[in-house]
C-alpha positions in Angstrom: 0.5 9.3 30.9 3.7 9.3 28.9 2.6 6.7 26.4 0.6 7.6 23.3 -1.7 4.6 23.8 -2.7 6.0 27.2 -3.7 9.4 26.0 -7.1 8.2 24.8 -9.1 5.1 25.7 -10.0 2.8 22.8 -13.6 4.0 23.2 -12.5 7.7 23.1 -10.4 7.0 20.0 -13.4 5.3 18.3 -15.7 8.2 19.2 -13.2 10.6 17.7 -13.0 8.6 14.5 -16.8 8.8 14.3 -16.6 12.5 15.0 -14.3 12.9 12.0 -16.7 11.0 9.8 -19.6 13.2 11.0 -17.5 16.4 10.5 -16.5 15.3 7.0 -20.0 14.2 6.0 -21.0 17.7 4.8 -17.7 18.7 3.3 -15.1 17.7 0.8 -12.5 18.6 3.4 -10.3 16.2 5.2 -9.6 16.1 8.9 -6.8 14.1 10.7 -5.6 13.8 14.2 -2.0 12.8 15.0 -0.8 12.0 18.5 2.8 11.4 19.4 4.8 11.2 22.6 7.1 14.2 22.3 8.8 16.6 19.9 11.8 18.9 20.4 10.5 21.1 17.6 8.0 23.9 17.8 4.6 22.4 17.5 3.7 24.1 14.3 6.9 23.0 12.7 6.4 19.4 13.7 2.7 19.5 12.7 3.8 20.7 9.2 6.2 17.7 9.0 3.5 15.3 10.0 1.1 17.0 7.6 3.4 16.1 4.7 4.2 12.6 6.1 0.5 11.8 6.1 0.3 13.2 2.5 -2.4 15.7 3.6 -0.9 18.2 1.2 -2.1 15.9 -1.7 -5.8 16.4 -1.4 -7.4 17.7 -4.6 -8.8 20.9 -3.2 -5.9 21.5 -0.7 -8.4 21.4 2.2 -6.9 19.1 4.7 -6.7 20.1 8.4 -4.5 18.4 11.0 -4.9 18.5 14.7 -1.4 17.6 16.2 -0.7 16.6 19.8 2.6 15.8 21.5 1.5 14.5 24.9 4.7 14.5 26.9 5.9 17.8 25.4 2.4 19.2 26.1 2.2 20.7 22.6 -0.7 21.2 20.3 -1.1 22.7 16.9 -3.7 22.9 14.2 -2.8 23.6 10.6 -4.6 23.5 7.3 -3.6 23.2 3.7 -3.5 26.4 1.5 -7.1 25.8 0.2 -8.7 26.3 3.7 -6.0 28.5 5.1 -6.5 31.1 2.3 -10.3 31.2 3.1 -10.4 31.6 6.9 -8.9 34.3 9.1 -6.2 33.7 11.6 -8.8 34.1 14.3 -10.4 30.8 13.2 -7.2 28.9 13.9 -6.8 30.7 17.2 -10.4 30.1 18.3 -10.3 26.5 17.4 -7.0 26.0 19.2 -8.4 27.7 22.3 -11.5 25.4 22.3 -9.2 22.4 22.3 -6.7 23.8 24.9 -9.4 24.9 27.3 -10.5 21.2 27.6 -6.9 20.0 27.7 -6.3 22.2 30.7 -9.1 20.3 32.5 -7.6 17.0 31.3 -10.6 16.5 29.0 -8.4 15.5 26.0 -11.0 13.6 24.0 -13.6 16.3 24.5 -11.2 19.0 23.4 -10.3 17.1 20.3 -14.0 16.3 19.6 -15.0 19.9 19.8 -12.0 21.0 17.7 -12.9 18.5 15.0 -16.5 19.6 14.9 -15.4 23.3 14.7 -13.1 22.5 11.8 -15.9 20.5 10.1 -18.2 23.5 10.2 -15.7 25.8 8.6 -14.8 23.2 5.9 -18.5 22.8 5.2 -18.9 26.5 4.6 -16.0 26.8 2.2 -15.9 23.3 0.8 -19.4 21.8 0.8 -19.9 18.1 0.1 -20.0 17.2 -3.6 -21.9 14.2 -4.9 -18.7 12.9 -6.5 -16.7 13.4 -3.2 -14.4 10.6 -2.1 -12.7 10.3 1.3 -9.2 11.1 0.3 -7.5 10.4 3.6 -8.0 7.9 6.4 -10.2 8.9 9.3 -8.0 6.9 11.7 -6.0 8.6 14.4 -2.3 8.4 13.4 0.3 7.9 16.1 4.0 8.6 16.1 
């Protein structure tokens, strides 16, 4: 499974996009998933690069969260912009990462990402509740590199 396209089936990808929409429904926060083949950088460093490439740092309330996966390198990272990062404890990031990785270990990649997205959505909802004038600032599509 060295190809990015083989990591998730089309159906799994569509379900994750729907999960992002559901998770964002009650929050002004933004969630993205990025999948690429490999990286020779530490996962958190590469995730930060992707975060900026996707312009996730440009949300109004600085409340974007990225779930980053490099499949061949077997790397995963989750990062949030300063708005959310300043409100949650480091244990939130660790707990969410463990949820995802526990399913990855069982080769349940879509399930791990789904549960991670939902967990992030709950936290975002607590700190950044949906506003009536809220707009979806970032695409819900899964980006690939």
